[in-house]
N, C-alpha and C positions, 0 to 999 in steps of 0.2 A: 281540872283535867277531865273531861268526861272519858267513859270507857271507850267510845267511839273512836276519838280523838288518840287515845293511849295506845289503840291497837293500831291505829294508822301509824303512829311514830313508832312503834314496837318494829313494823315492818320496812321502816327506812334504814332499819340500822341490823343488818343481815350480812350473812358469809357474800363474798364476790360474784357466786353464783345467782344470788337472787336482788341483786343492785338495783334492777329494773321492776322489782315489785312495789314500789312504795306507794301505789295508787290502791293497792289490793286493801279489801273491807274498809274502804273510805267514806266518810259520808256523802261524797258525790256517787258510788255507786250503790249506796241505798236510796238516796234520793232518784236515782233513774228508775230503779225497780218500783218506787212508789209510783212514778209518773207514768211509767209503764202499763201499772195495773188500775191504775186512775183513783189510787187510794192517797189521801191528801189530809194534812190538819188545816181545817178551813178556820177555827177561831183557836186561838192560843188555849192550849190546854196543858196541866202539869204533866201528863204524859204524852208528849208528843209520837206521832206515828214513826219516824226514824228511830227514835229512842225504845221503841217496843220491838223493832228487830233483834235489839241486843237483848232485851228482856227474854226474848224466847230462846235465842241461843244460851242465854246464862242458864234458863231452866234446866240444861243438861250439865253444863260446867260448873254449877253450884247447886246438885239435885238435894241436898239437905236442906237449903233455903225455902221458905213459902215467897209465893210470889211478892207479897207486899213486903216482906222483909228482903227480896232480890231486888226490887227497883230502889230500895233504899240504901241497902249495901254497895252496889254500882253505882249508883249518884246519877242515875239516868233521868232523874224526874227535874223538873224546873223548879226554882225556889218559890216557897207560898209561906202562908201564914203557919202550917203544921209542918214538922219535919218527916211525915210519911203521907201515905195514901192509903183510902180504904181497898179493901180486898176487892170489893166492888167494883171500883174503877179499874184496876187492873182487867180485871174479865172484861169489863165494856171495851176498854182499849184492844185487848187481844182480838175480840169479834169485830171491833172497826178495821184492824189491819188484815185480818183474813189469812188465808194460807197463801195465796198466789204470790204475795212479795216476797216470804220468806224463801218459798219454793225457786224464785228467780235470783235471789242472792245466791243460794247455794249454785244454781246453774252457772252463773256468771263466773263466782269464785271458783268452781271445781274446773271451768274450761280454762282460766288464766293460770292455776296453778299446775295444770298437767301441760301446759306449754312453756313454762317457765323450769321445771324441774326437771334436771338431768335424769330421767328414768334409765334402767337397765334396759338391755333388751337381749334375744337370744336369735341368733340368725338373721339380726334384721327386723324381728318381730318383737313388738313390747307385749309383756306377759300380762293377761288380764284373769279374772275368776268370776264365775257367775254362780251365786247360789241363792236360796229363800231362807226366811225364818218369820216368826210369827210374833207379835206381839200382843199381850194381853191388855185390856182397857178396863176402867172401873166398869160394874155392873149395873148400866144405866137402861132403861127402855129405847131410850136413842141411839144409844151404842149398839145393843142388842140388834135393832132393825136394820142399822147402818155398816153393821159389818157380819153380822152372824156369829155363829160359832162352830167349831169343829166336833165330829160325832162319828161316832162308829155302829156296828148293831147294837153293842150292849149299852151305851152312854153318849153323853155330850159333855163339853167343856165347861166348868164353873163359871167361865169368863166369855164375853165376848173377845173375838181376835182379829187383828190386822195380819194381812200378808204381807209381805215385804220382799223384793230380790232387787238383788244389790249385783253391781260390777264394780270390782276391785282391782287396782294395779297390784299385782303381788310384792314387789319389792318395797314401795313406799307404804302400803295400804291406802293408798289415797283412792274415795271412792270417785268414779268416773259416771255413775249413771243408778239411779234408782227409781222404782216404781213400786206400787202398792196399790191393794185394793180388799175388798170383803173376801174372807175366807170361803163363803158360801156362794159367790158369784164369778172368782177369777179364779186361776189356775195358776201355777209357777210358770208353766210354759207360756200362757200368753203375757203375763208379766216382762217375762223375758224378753220377747219380742217387742216389747215396747223399748227396750234397749239396744237392740241390732242397728237402728238406724243413728244412735249417737257414737255408737263404737268407732273409735278411730280406726283409720286404715292402717296397712302393713301391721297387723296383732294378731294375736292368738289367745283365743278366751276359752278356758278350762273349764268344762261343765260337769255338775254331777249327773249321777244315771238319772236322775227322777227327772232330766231335761231331755228324755231320751225320746225325741218326736222328729222325724226325717223332715217332714216339712218345715218344722223351724230350722235344723241344720242349714237346709237348701236355703231357706230365706237369709240366714245369717250370712252365708260366705257369698252371696249374690248382692248384698247391700251395699257394697263398697269394694274397694280395691284390697286384694289379701287380706280379707277379714276370715281368718283360719280359726276352726275350732278342732276342740279333743274332748271325747266322752267314753266312757267304757262301755263295749259290746252289751248290749240287752242279752240278758240270759235266754236262748231259745230262739235268738234272733236269725232269720232266713237270710242267705245271702248268696251270691255266683261270684266263683273264684274268674277273675279276668285274666289275671295275670301272675305268678310266683315269682317273686323279687328276692326269695333267700329263705332261710329254715325261719319259721314262723312269722314270716313278713308277705304281705299277699296286696295286691290290687283287688278290691271286691267292688261288685253292685249290688244293691238293696233296693227293692220294688217298694214303691209308696202306696199306701191304701186307696181306693176309691175315696173313702172319707177325706183324707189327709190332702187328696189333690183338690176337692171341693173347698176346703178351709183355706190351703195356703193357695194365694193368688200366683201363678204362674209357676205353680209345683210341676216339676216333671214326673214322669214315671217312675224313673231309676235315678238313682244318687251315686255316684261313684264317690268311693273313699279309700284310705289305706288302712289295713288290718294290720297291727303288730302284737304278738303275742309274747309274752317273757314268764319264765319259772321265777317266782319269788317266794321263798321260804315254804316250798312243797306245794304252793298254789298258783295256777296259771292265770296271770293276767292279762286281758285283752283290750286294746285299746284302739278306738276306731277315730279319725282324723281326716282333715279337708287336706293334709300337709301332702300331695301325693308325689312329689318330687323326692327320691330317695338320696341324691346327691346333695342337693340343698337342704334337705332336713334330714340329717343321719337318724337312723333306727334305734340305734345305741342311747342317746338321749332321751326318746321320747316317752316309752313309759315311766323313767324316773322323775322325766319334768312333771308328770301329771301328778306327783307327791305336792308339787308348788299348791294343789288347789286348796289344800287345809288351811293357807294363809287366810283365807275368807272367812275359815271359822273361827281362827282367832279373831278376826276383825269382829265378828260378831259377840265374842265375849269381852272383847275390851268395850265395846258400846254397852250390853247389857250389864255385866258385872261390876265393871270399872267405873265407866262413865257413870251409867244410872244407879251404882251403889246396888246390884241386883235387886232393887224393885220389884214388887209382884206384877204391879201394871203401871202403865202411864198414870200422868196426875191428872190430865184433862177428862172433863166429863160430858164433853159435847163431841159428836163425831166431826165436825170442822174444827174446832180446836184442838183434838187428837190429831189429826192431818197436819196442822199446823206445828205441833209439838215434835212431831215425827221430822218434817224439814229441818227442824231447829237442831233436832238430835243429831243428822246425819252433817249439818252446816258445822255444828260445834266440834264433831269427831273429824272432820278434816281441816278444821282450821288448827289443832292439836297436832294431828299428825304432820301438816304442813310445818309447823314447828318444831316437829321431831327431826323432818328432814332437814331441816335448817341446821338442827344439832348435829347430824349424822354426817353431813356432806361438810361440815368444819373438820371431821376427822379422818384420818387416812383408813381407807380400805374398810370401811363403815356404810352399811347398807341400812336405810330407815326404818327396813322391818328388824332389825338387832336392836333397836333401841326398846327397852323395856316400857311397856305403855304405862302400866299402872304407878308406877314412881313418877316417871315422868310428867303424866297426868297432874299426878296431886303437884308436883312443882309448878309448873306452868301456870297451872290455875290460881296457886296463890300468888304467883307474879302479876298474872293478870288483873288479881282483885286488887292489889295494891299500887298497880301502875296510874290510875287517877290521881293518886294523892302524890305521886312523882314531880317534881319541878320539870317541865321539857328539857331544860339542859343536862337534867342528870337520866335522861332516858338512855343515853348512847352506852354511859356506863352499866346500866340494868343489864342490856342487851348482851354486852359483852359478859357480864357475868352468869348470863343465862347459858351462853354458848360455852364456858368455862368450864360448867357443870357436866356438860355433853358427856363427857367419857365415864360418867361415874352411873349413868345409863344404859351403857352397852350391855347387853346380855352374854353371858356365856354360852359356847358352843352347845347345842343340844345333845342330849346323851340318847342313847340309843336304847329302847325300851326294854327290859329285862323280866317283862311279867305280862300275861295275857290283858288286854283292853277290856276293861268291866266297870260296870256303874255301880257303885255301893249305893246301898241305902241309909238317907242320913237320918240321925235319930229326931224323934218329933218329941215334943214336950208333950203336947196337947193330940187326942185323938183327931183322925183326919173326918173330914166330912165325905161319906158315902157319894160316889158320883150321880147326878140324877139319873135315872133309867128312862129309856125312851118307851112312850106307848104304842 
């Protein structure tokens, strides 16, 4: 049984809530994406295109394996005279596949998973978070030209970097949207704007202060029905109070600059929002939000709700440290394969998170974010790697065993921090190379 068949079979044996998901990650879905992009296997090859999609996802699920080891380990190549394929054949197959097919698979699966997963809500709104991160790529001339490097007045990065902005549902950690581009040509605000259209209606998106752009905020809330946002007030921001709603509770009006009105289509001159202030540990926290109805959206919950934004930071850690084993760079050496690899990373991450959601909902009063990612991911990838060798009749038993293990991965309640937040230097065995100085 091939890996794709094993994954399809795995999703047929799930808790009651997921009984309708038997067609997810099926060979038919892969074929549909290949047909949509015009990528097909014209002649019989040992690495057909539908199998290479699993290889790209497997690059993240089995990070310690090289690509030629991966296709042999997952049994995704057709029979031939030799029990292995040459590394060059894998690279050529990835180049024929391209990035668009993997992107489409991610888009189709994330949409289907969101429709079928019983997500938690707050006052009728789905809780989302948006934030950005950087990915280092191998130091090649092609990557340098395509992606650029971050720099300041003193030095620039030693590695070409790719900027990514993600949107995540905070209770399940499922990614609902991803956009990325060159660090030298695209900003986080521009990438976040690409996610506004695919954000579901009746949602609340929690944004980091780095996304404070009034044009973006207006564009976000006007792109659908009840697409609310929440963001910390920028230090020194100017506003006019329209109405006092109570202590530390105001309806305010903020003015957009002429540059913002020029950049953002249909942007108004002013933006009305609700400003809520709260004293926490001797520090005043000010939160700006589009939820202007104080009766439907109580003030008492809003500032505390902003703390849920940290869930997406945990998600980035899960992808970089646990899924990719804290490797310094991505493994691909060409820009088009870097982008393909990243779509494979988010596809693999959503696959694991979706299976963890199944495990969580098989228990009582457990949310998916309470499932520890590191140990659960190790366990699930081990099960996925052996499923191709499992007889189809035994797959239900294997899936029941996976669900039976769910309780062992539930995290204990988080403790309150009792020491200041700080980053300590990691001891180095060798001296670091000094950053390159700018001319």
